[in-house]
N, C-alpha and C positions, 0 to 999 in steps of 0.2 A: 636306464632307470636300474636301480639297485634295490636290495631288500630294504635298507634303512629309508629311501624314499617312499617306497610302498607302504611301509608301516606308518610313516608321517602322513601320507595321503589317507590311508585307512583311519587313522586317528582323527583327522578332520572330518572325513566321512561320517564316523560314528557320532562325532560331536554335533555336526549339522542334523544329521538324522534324529538325533536325540531331542534337539532344540524343536525341530519340526513336530515330532511326535507330541511333545508336551505341549505346544501350542494347540493342538487338536483335542488334547484331554479336556479343555475347557469347553468344548462345544456341547450342545444338547444332543441328545440322541436323535432328534429330527434333523439337526443340521449335519451330522455325521452321514445321514443317508440321503439328504436332500439333493436333488438332481441339480447339478451346475455343469453345464456343458464345458467339456474340456475333451482331453484323449480318452478320458474315462468318466462315466456318468456322475460320480459322487466323490466326495472326500474319501469315504470308506473303500471305494473301488480303486481309487488313485493309491491310497496308502497300501492296501493289499496288492497292488501291482509292484509298488516299490519294494515291499518285503519278499515278495514272490522272486522278483529279480535278484535280490541279495541272496535269497536261499537256492535259486536254481543254479546261479553261477558257482555258488560254493560247492554244491554238488558236483558240477562239472570239473572243478579243479580237483575233486577228490575222485574222478574216473568215473562218474555216474552220469547218466543221461535221462533225466526225469522226462517224462512223456508229456507232462502238463504243467502249467504254472499252478499255484494255489488258486482256489475258487474264493472269490470275495464273500460268497455266502457262507464260508466258514467262520466269518467275523461279523455275527448279528449286531455287536457293539463293540465299543472301543477297547474294553479290557482285553477280550481274546486277541485282538490284533496286537496290542502291547506285549502280551504275553508271548506270542509267537516271534515278534520282533526281537525280544530279549533273547530268546533261546537262538535264534539266527545269529544275531550280533555276537553272543558268546562263542559260538562255534567258529564264526568267521574270525574272531580276535585271535582264538588259539591258532587257526590255520596261518593268519598273517604273522603272528609272533614267531612261528617255527620256520618262516622263510629264510632261505639262503640266496645269495646272488645268483647261483648256478641254477637254482630251482626256477628262476624267473624265466630262463630260456627254455625250460621244458616245453614240449608243444602238448596243448590241451586238445584232444580229439573228442568230439561229441556229436550226438545227434540232437538237433533242435526238436522242438514241439511240433514242427510240421514234417519231420522225417528227414530232413536233409541234413547231411554229414559236414562238418566244418573243423577246421584245424588252425590253432592261431597259437604264438607264444603266450605262455602264462601271464607274462608282464602285460602284454596287449589286453589281454581280457580283463585283467584287473584295473587297468587304466580305463577300459570301456565302461565297466561297472560303475566306477566313481562318477564318471562323466554323465551316465545315465542316470543316477541318482541325483546330481546336480539338476539336471534337466526337469526332472519331475518335481523336485523341491520348489523349483521356480513356478511351476503350475499350481502347486498347493499354496504358494504364497498368493497368488491370484485368487484362488478359491477362498482363502481366509478374508482377503479384502471384500469379496463379494458377499461373504456372510457378516460384514462389519466386525470383523475380530483383527486383533493386532497380529501379522506375521511376525516371527523372529528374525533376527540379524543372523545370517548363516554365511556371510563372506568369509573367505580364507583369512584375509588379514584381520578380521574380528578375532577368529580362532587364535591367530598368532598374538594378537595384542592381549588376549585373556590368558596367555602363557602356553597355548597348544603347540605342539611340534618341537618342544623341547625335551 
């Protein structure tokens, strides 16, 4: 994997996350917080986990080891979550845009939220995060359907057909 591949992967990830976030903007405040059994108890908590993962990995790539994920309680409504996501995405894009092929080989050392130390090449952690986001967007699609709402199309080939990755 090279820097151009990672930039393309993260352009797709931003596009898919953006579509997902917009789909949830149409929910009522009650639907945003409604209990829907999944990996996390609500749409809010699942979205908070996603933005938290995007944030914590960016921090790790920068050499920091945050002690905790973001608290879903920081997002009592949709607007604060969208604002935080926008900030994380802006910083992540700047990081990705500055990558070089050589930087992807750099070992990222960090201490996870449970206190365990880990080390991986930057490229592997970046692939991991994109995969992680796809996994939870799938859960969010199911949650939208349970709320009788229309999930967005986030397939990679839809991104390509719409001119992404060029």
